[in-house]
N, C-alpha and C positions, 0 to 999 in steps of 0.2 A: 561390642562397642556400646558405650554409654548412650542411650537414646537421647538424653538431654544434649550431649555434645554434638550428636548427629544433627539435631534440630538447630542448634546454634550455628553450626557450619553451614547448614542449608540456608538459614536466614541470611548469613553473610553472603552466600552465593547469590541469593535473590537480590540483595542490595546491589551487589556488583553487576548483576545481570541488568537490572533496571537502569543503573548508572550508565552502563554501556549503551543501552538503547537511547538514552538521552544524549549521550556523546555522539552516537551514530547519527541521530536526527540533526544535531547541531552541525556535524561535519557535512551532512547532506545539504543542509540549508546553506552552509558556507560555500560548498561546491557549486550549488545553483546560483548563489549570489556572485560567485567568481565568474561563472559562465556569462551571467548578465553583464557584469563589468567588462568582460572581454568583448562582448558584442557592442557595448557602449563605446569602448575604445575604438573599435573598428569603425563604428558609425561616425564618431567625432573625427577620426583620421580621414574618412571618406569625404566628409563635409569640408574639411580643411583643404583637401586636394582639389575638390570641385571649385572652392573659392579661389584658389591659386590659379587654376587653369582658366577660370572666368576672367580674372584680371589680365592674364597673358593674352587670351583671345581678343579681348577688347583693345588691348594695346596694339596687337598686330593688325587689327582691323583699321585702327586710326593710322598706323604706319603705312599700310597699303594705300589708303585714301590720300595720304599726304604725298606719296610718290606719284600717284596718278595726276592729281591736280588738273583734271580735265572734266568737261561736261559730257564727253562722249561715252558710249557704251564700253564697259571694261573689256568685254569679249572682243569687240571690234578693234580696240586699241592694242590689246595684247596679240591679236591675230596678225596685225600689220607690223608689229614691232618686236621681233624675237629678242633683241638686245635688252629691251625693257623686261620681257619675261624672265630672261636669264638673271638680270639684276635683282628682280624681286624674289625669284626662287633662291638665289644665293643669300639674300638678306634673311629670308625665312629660315634657311638652313642654319643660320647662326644661332637660332634658338632651339635647334634639335640637339638633344643630349641623351644621357642614359634614361632619363625620366620622360621627357617629351620625345616621343618616338616619331610622330609624323605631323606635318603641318601642310595643309593643302586647301585650295579653293575650288569649289564645284559650282557649275552652272547647270541650269535646266534648259535644254534646247526646245525648239518649237514642237517637237514630238513628245516632250515630257521625259526625255532620256537625260540622265545625269552624266556630265562630262567634266574632266579635269581642265582647268584653265591655269592653275598655278600649283606647284608641288615643291615643297621645301626639303624633300628627301635628298640624300646624296646622289651624285650623277648616275651611279650604276642602278639605283632603284627608282629614280625619278620617272614619273609618268610623262609621256609626251603630250603636247598641247592637244586638247579636244579629245583625248582618249576616253572611251566609255568608262564610267565608274559604277561598280556594282556594290551597293552598300550592304553591310552585314545586318543592319537594322533599318529597313526602308521607312519605317513609321516616323522616326524622328526627323528624317529629311523632308518628308511630306509636311510635317507640322511646321518646320522652319520656313519652307517656301510658302506655305499657305497662310500662316498666321504671322510671319515676319518676326518671330521671337526666338530667343535662345533656347536650345534644347540640349540635353545630355543623356547619355546612357552609360550604365556601368555593367561590367562583367567580372564576377569574382572567379579568379583562377587559382590554381594550387600555389603559385608563387606570389600572388598579390592581387591587385585589382587593375582592370583596364577601363579607362574613362575616355569616352568620345564626347567632346564638347563642340557644338556647332553654333555659329553666330552669323546671321544674315548681314551682308555688307550692303548698305542702302545709301544711295544718293540720287538726287533728282526724283525722289519718291519712288524709286524702282529698286528691286533686288538685282544687284549686279552679279552676285554670287554668294555662296555660303562658305565661310571660313570654318575649317574643321581642325581641331587639335586632338591628337590621340596621345593619351598619357598612360604610362604603365609604371606602377610603383610597387615596391616590395616592402612598404612600411608595415603591412600586415604580417609579412613573414618575419620581420624583425620583432614585432610585438609578440608573435607566437613563440619565437625562439627564446624571448626573454622571460615569458611567463609559463611556458610549457613545463619546465621542471617542477614548478609549484603545483601546476594542475595535475601532473602525473603523481606527485607526492600525495596530494589530496585524494586522488582516485585510488591509490594503493591503500591509503589510510581507511577510506570508506570500505573498500573491499575486505581489508583485514578485520576491521571492527564488525562488519557484517558476518564474516566467517566465525568470529569468536561468539557473536550473538547466536548464530545458528547452532554451534556446538554446545553452548550453555543451554540453549532452548531444548536441545535434544536431551541433555543431562537432566534438565528440569522436568521434562515430560516423563523420562524414565523413572525419576524419583517419585513424581506424583503417581505414576502408574503403580509403582511398587507400594506406595502408601495406600493407594486405593485397593489393590489386591490384598494387602495386609489387613484391611478392615472389612473385607467382604468374604462371606462364606462361599467357597468355590462351587458348591453344589446348588444351593438355593438362591444365590446372589443377594441374600439378605445380609445385614450387618452381622458381625461376629463379636466374640467377647473382647477382642482387642479394641474394637470401636467403643464398646461399653466402658472399658477402662479409661479411654481418652475423654469421654464426655461426662463421666461420673461426677467429677468435681465442678463441672460447668453447669450442671442442671440445678435449677431452683426447685426444691422439693415442694414449694407452695404452688407450683404451676404444673405439676404432673400427677398421674396416677399410674399404677403398675398392674399389668395383666400377664399371667403365665398360662400358656396353652400347651397341652400335651395330647398327642395323638393316641387314641384308645387302641389297645391291643396291637400296637405296631410291631412288637416282637413276633407275633403270630404271622403277620404279613411277610416279614423277612424269612421266617422259618419255612413257611409254606410255598412262597412264590420266588424267594431268592432276593438277594440284596439289590439287584438291578431294578426289580419292581419296587422295592422299598424306596430306592432313590427317586424313582418317578413319582411315588406318592408324596415324598417330601417336597419335591418341586411343585407339584400341583397344589399342595396345602399352602406353600409359600405364596403362590400366585393368588390364592383365594384370600389369604390374610391381607395381602396388599389391596385387594379390591374391597374388602370389608372395613378397612381403616382409612384414616385421612392422610393426606400427603405430608403433613408436618409431624406425624407420629413416627416413632422409631420402632422398627421390627427387627429383632435380633434372634439369630439361631443360638439358643442358650445351651442346648445339649443335643443329644442324638435326635430325638423326636420332640424336643421341648423348645418352645419359642417364648421369648420375653417381649412384651409390647409396652412401650412407654408412651402413654397418651399425654400429649402436650396441650394444656388448656390455654385459652386465649385470655381468660379473666383470672386474675390472681385470687387465691383463697376461696374461690366459689364453692369448691367441694368440701371445704372445712366447715362451712356454716350452713350448707343446704344439703338436701337429699342427693345421694350419688346416682340418681336414676340415669343420667346421661352416660355414665361409665358402664352401668349395668346394661343399658341399651346397646352400646357398642359391643360389649362382651357377648350378648345374646345374638347380635347380628353376625358376629364372627362364627359362633357355634352353628347357626342356621345356614350360613353361607357354605360352610364346609360339608354339612350334612345333606344339603338340598339335593345335590346331584351326585350320583356315583362317579368315582374317578375311573375313567376308561383308559386301560393300558393294554394295547394290542387287542386280544379277544376278551380280556377280563373287564368286568364291571365291579369295582370294589366300593362297598358302602363304608365310608370312613366317617367316624365321629371323633369329637375332641372333648376333653374335660378342661374346665377353665377355672383358675383361681384369680380373684380380683382383690386388690387393696386400693380402694378409691381415696383413702385418707393418708396418702404419702406425706402430706403436709404436716401430719402429726408425728411423723417418725424422725428419729435423729439422723439417720443416714439412708441412702438409697438401698443399701444392702438389707437394712431392717425391713424396709417395705417389700423387697423381693422375697425375704424369708416368710413374711406374713402371707404374701400372695401364694407362695409355694405351699404353705400349710393349708390354704384354702383349696389349692389344686388337689392335694391328697384327700381332703375332705370330700371333694367332688368325685374322686375315684372310689372312695369307700362308700359313697352314697349311690353308686350305680353307674357312674360315668355318664357321658353325654349330657353334662349339666354345668351350670355356673354357680360357684359359691363365692359370696362376698364377705370380706372381713368387716368387723364392726369398729367403731372408733375406739 
């Protein structure tokens, strides 16, 4: 395959990958906004239901007071007049429907116990007069009796919402009872049923896009891993010639110098101790090269036991107009670092030295290859002059 085509295809995949990420984030934000909107609809619907039940409760309270039209205690009047109780209960029952489930009036006796005095339920479910009442939420009843104010509670259920609204009935500056209306509505169920298809669609879209992103991410990872492996020498973990070809045109010759390092008598190490030991020597030398150079320099395994080092300078042209002493200093540091300690492999202590050729004046060359050839000539000069030394090219 043409490498250029492969790169172009990969670039297109990267664009698509990042577009999908943006699309996924947009969908996720939309999904979150959708959930917030749904909650807002629920809250608005709940407020509307509470407002409606409040109006109904106040209307029923006024209605009950108008029927009594007496200054006596409501409990005492209802206790002595069963017909009036029945009349009011039947009147309250007229307001009971599929939404308004229960309407009833509760009093507190002298022992603090809650009891029914009116109940608008149908005759089969209707509580008898003065029957004990056990509230689901005692707190709201305590508040209503103590502070003489309206209180409500809500319970979210699978099918909708249940609202209990209670209102103190007061005349002669006394609480005669507390009117309660229980309302159950499936408005939320209707809202959910109307918007659930869109919510499910968005959820599937988010999941699908996420799956595509994961698959493309895996493909991207594998591609980058392949590219990384293709640029790295499997043995020393240094860069290889493939990497050198990729960066060759990107390098500014005015900002670099070239060093070539070759292990002295490496063939004898292989012949005497075997290739396994030779590989260990190469790894050890590679580590010492990394420790003796800077993090921004490129170290490339150029041949079997030959290493190419591209020194990257921070200041342009500095080595074209001044002494190359800094480059020489790095080359000497490399030589001394490798020679300083024997390389220990199992029971062996191997004294390894290197010969180094340096072209500090890459800025004067036409191409990087020209500079490498000059550094290579200096390397051979170091070999011929006794090895374990550095030779520097002239301008």
